[in-house]
C-alpha positions as CSV (number, residue, x, y, z in Angstrom):
1,M,-23.7,-5.6,-0.5
2,V,-22.8,-2.9,-3.0
3,E,-24.7,0.2,-2.5
4,E,-26.6,1.4,-5.7
5,R,-24.4,4.5,-6.3
6,I,-21.3,2.4,-6.0
7,A,-22.9,-0.2,-8.2
8,Y,-23.4,2.4,-10.9
9,G,-19.9,3.9,-10.9
10,I,-18.5,0.3,-11.2
11,E,-20.7,-0.6,-14.0
12,K,-20.4,2.7,-16.1
13,F,-17.2,3.9,-15.4
14,L,-14.5,1.3,-14.3
15,E,-12.9,-1.2,-16.6
16,E,-14.2,-4.8,-16.4
17,D,-13.2,-7.0,-13.4
18,F,-11.7,-3.9,-11.7
19,F,-13.0,-5.3,-8.6
20,L,-13.4,-8.9,-7.3
21,P,-16.4,-10.2,-6.4
22,E,-17.5,-9.2,-2.9
23,N,-16.6,-11.2,0.0
24,D,-15.4,-11.7,3.3
25,S,-11.8,-13.4,2.4
26,Y,-9.4,-13.1,-0.2
27,C,-6.4,-14.8,-1.3
28,L,-3.9,-11.9,-2.4
29,E,-0.8,-13.2,-4.5
30,E,2.2,-11.2,-5.6
31,K,4.3,-12.9,-8.2
32,S,8.0,-11.4,-9.1
33,E,11.4,-12.7,-10.5
34,S,12.4,-12.6,-7.0
35,G,9.7,-14.9,-5.5
36,R,6.0,-15.3,-4.6
37,S,4.0,-14.4,-1.8
38,E,0.4,-15.5,-1.0
39,L,-1.7,-13.3,1.9
40,Q,-5.0,-14.6,3.1
41,V,-7.2,-11.8,3.8
42,T,-10.2,-11.5,6.2
43,I,-12.3,-8.4,6.3
44,Q,-15.6,-7.5,8.3
45,G,-18.4,-5.6,6.7
46,D,-19.0,-4.1,3.1
47,N,-15.9,-4.0,1.0
48,L,-14.2,-3.7,-2.5
49,C,-11.1,-5.3,-3.2
50,C,-8.8,-4.6,-6.2
51,E,-6.3,-7.7,-6.7
52,D,-3.2,-6.7,-8.5
53,Y,-3.8,-2.9,-8.3
54,D,-0.5,-2.2,-9.7
55,H,-1.4,-3.9,-13.0
56,K,-4.9,-2.0,-13.2
57,G,-5.4,1.0,-15.2
58,K,-5.0,4.4,-13.3
59,C,-5.9,7.9,-14.0
60,N,-3.4,9.7,-16.5
61,F,-3.0,13.0,-14.6
62,L,0.3,12.1,-12.8
63,K,3.5,12.7,-14.5
64,R,4.6,9.8,-16.1
65,E,8.5,10.8,-16.1
66,S,9.3,12.1,-12.5
67,P,11.9,11.3,-9.7
68,L,8.8,11.1,-7.6
69,K,7.9,7.6,-9.5
70,L,4.5,8.7,-9.5
71,Q,3.3,5.9,-11.7
72,R,4.1,3.0,-9.2
73,S,1.3,1.4,-7.1
74,V,1.0,-0.8,-4.3
75,D,0.1,-4.5,-4.9
76,H,-3.5,-4.7,-3.6
77,V,-6.2,-2.1,-2.8
78,L,-9.5,-2.6,-0.3
79,L,-12.1,-0.2,0.4
80,Q,-14.0,-1.2,3.9
81,K,-17.2,0.3,5.0
82,K,-17.0,0.4,8.7
83,D,-19.6,2.2,11.2
84,G,-20.5,4.5,8.2
85,K,-17.1,5.6,7.3
86,W,-15.0,4.4,4.6
87,I,-11.3,2.9,5.2
88,L,-8.5,2.5,2.6
89,H,-6.5,-0.5,2.9
90,L,-3.2,-0.5,0.8
91,I,-1.1,-3.3,0.8
92,E,2.4,-3.7,-0.7
93,M,4.2,-7.2,-0.8
94,K,7.7,-7.3,-0.3
95,S,10.5,-10.3,0.8
96,K,12.9,-8.0,2.5
97,V,12.4,-4.4,3.8
98,D,15.2,-2.1,4.0
99,D,16.1,1.7,3.7
100,K,15.8,1.5,-0.1
101,K,12.8,-0.6,-0.4
102,W,11.0,1.6,2.4
103,H,11.4,4.6,0.2
104,E,9.7,2.8,-2.6
105,I,6.9,1.7,-0.6
106,K,6.4,5.7,0.4
107,Q,6.3,6.3,-3.6
108,K,4.0,3.5,-4.1
109,T,1.7,4.8,-1.3
110,R,1.7,8.2,-2.1
111,A,0.6,7.5,-6.0
112,S,-2.0,4.8,-4.8
113,Y,-3.4,7.5,-2.5
114,F,-3.8,10.2,-5.2
115,N,-5.5,7.5,-7.7
116,V,-7.6,6.0,-5.1
117,C,-8.7,9.8,-4.3
118,A,-10.0,9.9,-7.9
119,L,-11.7,6.7,-7.7
120,E,-13.9,7.6,-4.6
121,R,-15.4,10.3,-6.7
122,V,-16.3,7.7,-9.5
123,L,-17.8,5.6,-6.7
124,G,-19.7,8.3,-4.9
125,I,-17.8,7.5,-1.4
126,H,-15.5,9.4,0.9
127,I,-12.3,8.0,2.5
128,D,-12.1,8.9,6.2
129,E,-9.4,6.9,7.0
130,V,-5.9,5.1,5.3
131,E,-4.2,2.1,6.8
132,V,-1.0,0.7,5.2
133,Y,0.5,-2.8,5.2
134,T,3.7,-4.4,4.2
135,T,4.2,-8.0,3.9
136,Y,7.8,-9.0,4.6
137,E,10.2,-11.9,5.5
138,T,13.4,-10.2,6.8
139,T,14.2,-6.6,7.3
140,G,17.8,-4.9,7.0
141,F,17.5,-1.3,7.9
142,W,20.5,0.9,8.1
143,H,22.1,2.5,11.1
144,S,23.9,5.7,11.5
145,E,26.5,3.7,13.5
146,Q,27.5,1.8,10.6
147,S,29.1,4.6,8.7
148,E,31.7,6.9,9.7
149,D,31.0,9.4,7.0
150,P,28.5,11.9,8.5
151,K,27.6,13.6,5.3
152,I,25.2,10.5,4.9
153,I,22.6,11.6,7.2
154,V,22.8,15.3,6.7
155,P,19.6,16.7,4.9
156,L,19.4,18.9,1.8
157,L,19.8,22.3,2.4
158,G,16.9,24.0,3.9
159,K,15.1,20.6,4.2
160,P,14.5,18.7,7.6
161,L,15.8,15.3,8.5
162,P,13.4,13.0,7.1
163,P,12.3,10.3,9.8
164,K,14.5,7.1,9.9
165,P,13.0,4.3,8.1
166,E,13.6,2.0,11.0
167,S,12.0,4.2,13.3
168,E,8.9,4.9,11.2
169,W,8.7,1.1,11.0
170,E,9.1,0.2,14.5
171,N,6.3,3.0,15.5
172,H,4.0,1.7,13.0
173,R,3.8,5.1,11.0
174,I,4.6,5.8,7.4
175,S,5.0,9.8,6.4
176,V,4.2,10.5,2.9
177,D,4.5,13.9,0.9
178,V,1.4,14.9,-0.7
179,G,1.9,18.2,-1.0
180,E,2.0,18.3,2.8
181,I,3.3,15.7,4.9
182,V,0.6,13.3,6.2
183,Q,1.0,10.1,8.4
184,F,-0.7,6.8,7.9
185,H,-0.9,3.9,10.3
186,H,1.5,1.3,9.2
187,H,1.1,-2.6,9.5
188,A,4.1,-4.8,9.3
189,V,2.7,-8.4,8.1
190,K,5.4,-11.2,9.0
191,M,5.1,-14.1,6.4
192,Q,6.8,-17.2,6.7
193,R,8.6,-19.0,3.8
194,T,6.8,-22.4,2.8
195,E,9.3,-25.7,3.2
196,D,10.1,-25.9,-0.4
197,G,11.3,-22.4,-0.1
198,R,9.3,-21.2,-3.1
199,K,6.7,-19.1,-1.6
200,L,5.9,-16.5,1.6
201,I,2.6,-17.3,3.0
202,G,0.8,-15.1,5.7
203,E,-2.5,-14.0,7.2
204,L,-4.4,-10.5,7.8
205,N,-7.4,-10.1,9.5
206,I,-9.1,-6.8,8.8
207,Q,-11.6,-6.0,11.8
């Protein structure tokens, strides 16, 4: 059940149909030129689900032209109340994840985090935890031994060497620069391609 303060924020401040009607399961889709993904999500407890978050209106305080790509967003957002705390679930849907895609996922995670932090004030809640999910079919991370050029792995002057994408992926962590480096728990959700090859399907159970 949606709390009174949250219902007020949704009715008075948010665009119509920003959140789906509350349920304990959602079928979330991503459609692009490269294909289609469909994720069946089940979630426990009070929750709010914003489907196609990347196509919804955002706050306009982030730079539109920036190498940080601050106008990007993840595909879907869920807010879950559990044991009196609010958990933010950010879901990005991909077919293949490699180093370049991982960098894009980080950019989308950061921008979405900034925007949802503003959204929490609209709803009158406080986000206590952040969980990040990437759906995928295959991975193709780059290995340093694949290149004989040592300059490829040299960091910028004065900057520490960033964590390797594959290492973060395998250790279920995603580090994001939000003015300081923060780490969120990352979940890799393996998808299966349908027999006709047209769609990736998968399931996610959020306890």
